N, C-alpha and C positions, 0 to 999 in steps of 0.2 A: 503494500501498499503506502502509495505517496506521500512523502512528509507534507503535514501541516506548516506554514508560517504562520507563528503565533504573533499577537498583537505586541506583547510584554516588550520593554524596550526596559534593555539593564541600566541602572542608578548608576552614574558617573563611579561611585567607591563600590566601600563593601555594603554587604546586603542581606541582610533576613530574608528569604526566599518561602513562605507557605504558603501550604497546599493542603488538601487531602489526596489522599494516595490516590494514586490514577491518573493526576491530571496531566503529567509530561514535565515534572519540575527537570528530572535529572536527565528526560530529551534534550530537554531545553537547554542545559547547561552545556552538555554537552556541544552542542552545534556552535554555544555564544563564547565556551571558554573549550576550545578542543586539545591546546595543552597543559591545560590547568592539573597541577598534584589535585590527586579528589580522593578523598577517605568514605567509602560506601558501609555506613556504619547498618545498615541491613543486613552486611559478611556476618556472620555469627564470630567467625576469628578475628577479624578485626572490631569490629566490636567490643571482645574478649579483652584484645591487646590493648585499647584504649581505656577502657574500664581502669583496667588495673594499675596503669602508669601512665595520665593524662598526659604530664609531662615530655612523652615521650613524640609530641605533636612539633617540639622545639626539632626534637633531632632529626626527625621528617623533614622536617622544612632546609635543615642547614646539609642535608644529601641534596636540596635539589635549589642551588644557591640562584639558578638561570627562570625560577617559577617567579610569574608576577600575580598567579591564582591559585589561593586554595578554596576547592570546593567542599562540605564536609557536610553529606546526603543523611538527614533523618538526625540533626544535633540533640533533637530531643532525648535520645537511646545513650545517651554520654552526656548529659549537661554540666558534668565537671572540666570539658575540655571549653566551656568558656572563658573560666578563671583562666586557663593558659592563652586563649587569643587574648583576652583584657590581657593578659600580662604583655603580649608583643605588641598591642597597638598604644601600650601607654610607652612601652622603652625601646620602640622604634626601629632603633640597630640591637639586633641579638643574636646574630651571627657573621660572620666573615666580613662585618660593616655593610652590610645590605640592609635597607629600611624593610618594614614588614610590606608583603605583599597584599595583592585585594582580596578580602575574606569572604567565600561568597555562603552563608549557611544557612542549608534547607531543613525543612521540617510539618510533617503532618499533624503535629501538635502542639498546643501552645501552652498547656498546664506546666511543664514540668518549668520550662522558659521563662516564668513570671517573675521567678523571685533570679538573687543572688546577682550573679555577672551578666545575665540577660540585663539586667534592666542596666548594669554599669554599660552597657554596648549598645544602650539604647541612642545615644548619645554621638555613636558615630557610625553604628550602623543603621542607616534607614530599612524599612522592611518596604517587601512589593509581594505581592499577593499572584496565584496560579490559578486560574478557574478553571471551570471546564471548557470545552469548545462554544466558541460566539458562530451562532450560522452566517457572518461573514467573515470567519475564516476558513470554514471550510469550503466558501462558495456554490461551485456547482454538484459540490458532493451531500450539503443540506438536504435534510430530506425533513418536513413537519412530521408527516404520522409517526414516522421512525423515529424520529429525536424526542415525541411526545407519551412514545414505547418504553424505550431504552435510555433516552437522557444522552446527554454529551458528554462523559467523562471521557476521556483519548481509550482510555483502558478497557473500556467498554464497549465505545464506539469499533473501535478498530479491530476487536476481538473472533476471532473465527467463530465463536460460537456466542455472540453478545447475553444470550438467555441467559444462558449457563451461568456468564461472568458477572453478570448483573444480579443473580441471584446470591452466589457467593461472596458478594462486595460486605454487607452487612453483617456476616457472619466472620470476613475476615478481620473488619475489625474489632467484633466482641473478643475472636481471639487471640488477637498478635496484639490489640493499644488496650481495650479496658483490663482484658484478664493477666495479660503480662505486666501492666503497668500496675495491677492491683486496684484500678480506682472504687472497684465494687467489690463488697462481698456478696451479695447475691445474685448471681447473673441470672437467674430466673425470671426476679424483680425488673431490673434493668430493659428484659428482652419486653418483658410485658408492656414495661412503659413503653420503649419504642414505637408497640402497636398501637398501643392509647395513642401515644403524642402523634400518629400520623395521621390521625382524626383531625387534628388541630391546623394544616396546614392549607397555608392562604388564608388563616381565619385569625382573630385573636383568641390571644392564649389564655387562658383563665385556671391557675396551678391547685388554686384548690379544688374545682371540676375533674381536673386533671389526677389528680391524687387519688379522687375517694374512686375514680373509673381503676385506676392502676391498681388499687387497694394497697397501697403504700404511702406513711406518714407525706406532708407537705412538706417539710424538711427536705427528706428524703428528694421528692422528686425535683425539688427546685437544685438541690442537686444535681441531678440526671442530664438538668436541662443545663446546666454550666459543663457537664463533660461533653454534652454533646456537641456545645460551643466552642472548649477548646479543640478537642477532635477535629473540627471546622469541619463538621458532618453538618449543622445546623447553624441559621442566623435568625434574627431578629428584626423587624421593620418597625421602625415607631412612628408616633404620629407628629404629620408637621402642623407646628403651632406656631412659626415664627408671624407676628401681627396678629392671630388669629382674631375674629370677628363675630364667633360661633360660640359654641358650647360645646368640645368637642371629647371624645372619648380617650378614656388615660391607656388602655393596652395594646402595647404592641402586637403584631403579627407575627406567626411563625412562619418559617420555611426549610426545609430539608435543601441542603444548597445543590443540587440537583434532581430534576422531575424525576427521571429513572429509578433515583433511591429511593428517594417518597414512590415511588409504585411499589418498588420492590417490599416495602415494607407494611405498605397497609392491605390491610386483610381485606378480602371482597366475599362476600357472599348474595343469596338468593335476592334480601332486601337491600343492597346496593345498585342504586339509580346509575347505569353506566353514563349517563350523561351529570351526572354530578363528579365521580372520578374525574370526566373528562375536562370539563371545567375547567379543576381544580389544579388539572396538570397544564388545561395553553396558562393560566393566572401564574404558576408553579415557573415554566418556562422562560415569562418577560421575565418573571421578579430574577433567576438567576443570570438574564445577559445583561437588564438593571444595574444588578450588582455589579457584575466584572466592568463594564462599561465606569462607573464611578471607581475601581479598582485600580482599572489599568491606566486611565486618565491619569493618577495622584495629582489632580486639582484642585483636591477640598469638594469637591462635590457628594452630596449624601441622599442615600435615598431611605424616603419615606411613604404613607400614604396619608389620608386624610378621610375624617370621619365623623361629623357633628351628632350629638347625642340625639338630634330625629331623624338622625337615619340616613341624610346624604352623603354620599360618600366617591370617591377616586381610589381607585385601585393604588394608586403610586405617583408622588412625586420626586423629583429631581433636582435638586436644589445645587448651584453651586458659583463659582464668580461667573460663569459665562453661559448659567443652563438653568431653566426655567420652566422644565416640563411637567405636567397633568395628564396622565397616561391611564383610561380606562380600558378591560379586556372583557370581549365581551365572543362568547363560544356561539355564533349564529351568522349565518350568511346573510339574512334580513335584518334591518337596523329598524328600532318604532324610535318617536321620540325623547318614549320615558327613559331610553337609553344614552340618553344625553343629560340627564335634569343634574348628575353629580358634577360634573364638568361645567355644567353651565350655572349652579351656585357659586364652584371656585373661582370661577372666570371673574362673576361679579365681585369675589371676594380679593382676587390678583390677576386685576387686568395684566397685570405685567406674562403673565404664564402662557406659553405656549401649550396647546391644548389638544390631545390626539385621544380618538377612540380607535381601538386598537378589532379586529374584527375576522371573521372567514369570509365576509362579502368580499365578491370577482375586484371589485374597480373603486377608486379611489371618489371619498365626495368631500365636498367641504359644507358644512351645516350650521348657521349660526354661528361662523367664526370658528367652529369647529373640524381639524383635519381626522375623515373617518377615511383609514387606511385600512389596505387586507395586510392583517398581521405578519403571515410569511415574506412578505417583499420588505415590511419594514423592518423585518430582524436583520433583514440579510443585508440592510443597508447600515444599519447602525456600526458604527466604526469608533474604538475611543479616541483613535490619533488625529480624528477628524476636525476641523473645525468649524465651531460653534457659536453662532451670538441668540445671546437672549433678548428677549423680542423689545 
């Protein structure tokens, strides 16, 4: 399969690169830094060696004085290496009179990196994110129905058997991350929590209700949610409240990071309406694209939603220095006037915003200043590196 050119641009200096397993961090780094010294901490032998003696890192660099970049894959597995990296950056010249190389540290979990040297490195190493594929990255290979079924995680999208790979993806995290790191004592409780929270996809999250359904204490549900976010498997979308002119809801929306992962965790039965799951999947696909847009631009854009206490809602608001978008997503080919109500109310409060209604309609329209666009075509044109101007 042909290599996919990713939109992520490497920061000028050293950086942390975060992204869930299978999003293509190692592949991208190999393309960007083909001559880098690389430590793969997924290799058990390498992991044991550097856990036992992290100062070995200095010796490894001393053996390659010509190297200008050091890549440490999955650094959260040996967080003690961060102290060595910090020492190298602080001292600058630590071997053969050479300045410290660029450090690129990847991670699929932020849990162990929240303490100690990770904080010390925060001022020296910026953060970058590797999301799943975007439609515009795939180009002609993007297929909307396929993306809605299996998601856009590169490991799964490019697999010879995507369905089987997707089915194994959640258990990979359960076995290799949750259990290996002893994050939870009751893995059965956590598995049940994953199923229950899948029903909250694209909805406001009520932890009290969720804990009752999962039959676990509220405090444990809150802890499990933190684990999902630390493992980069899930994110929350807060309410847009800047200069609010109406009473707004307070709870954030919950999303698994990829629509395929959501579908693999969401139980299905005779009482589940297919259109309900498909509608959530469509909104989830847009959510992950907009989140990736914000992450890859690195210009301060943030993702929100907007909902008043009276029930008016806009699915997504993207707000940044040169972007102010309000976006509604509908899984229908024929639009009705009532579909525009949330965007009309938002436009009355924020006339500066560009408003879009994305749907399965076959052609673009403009109704009352709202641009109604075919969803697939809009996703294909969404490029983080493009220039955008707020209206």
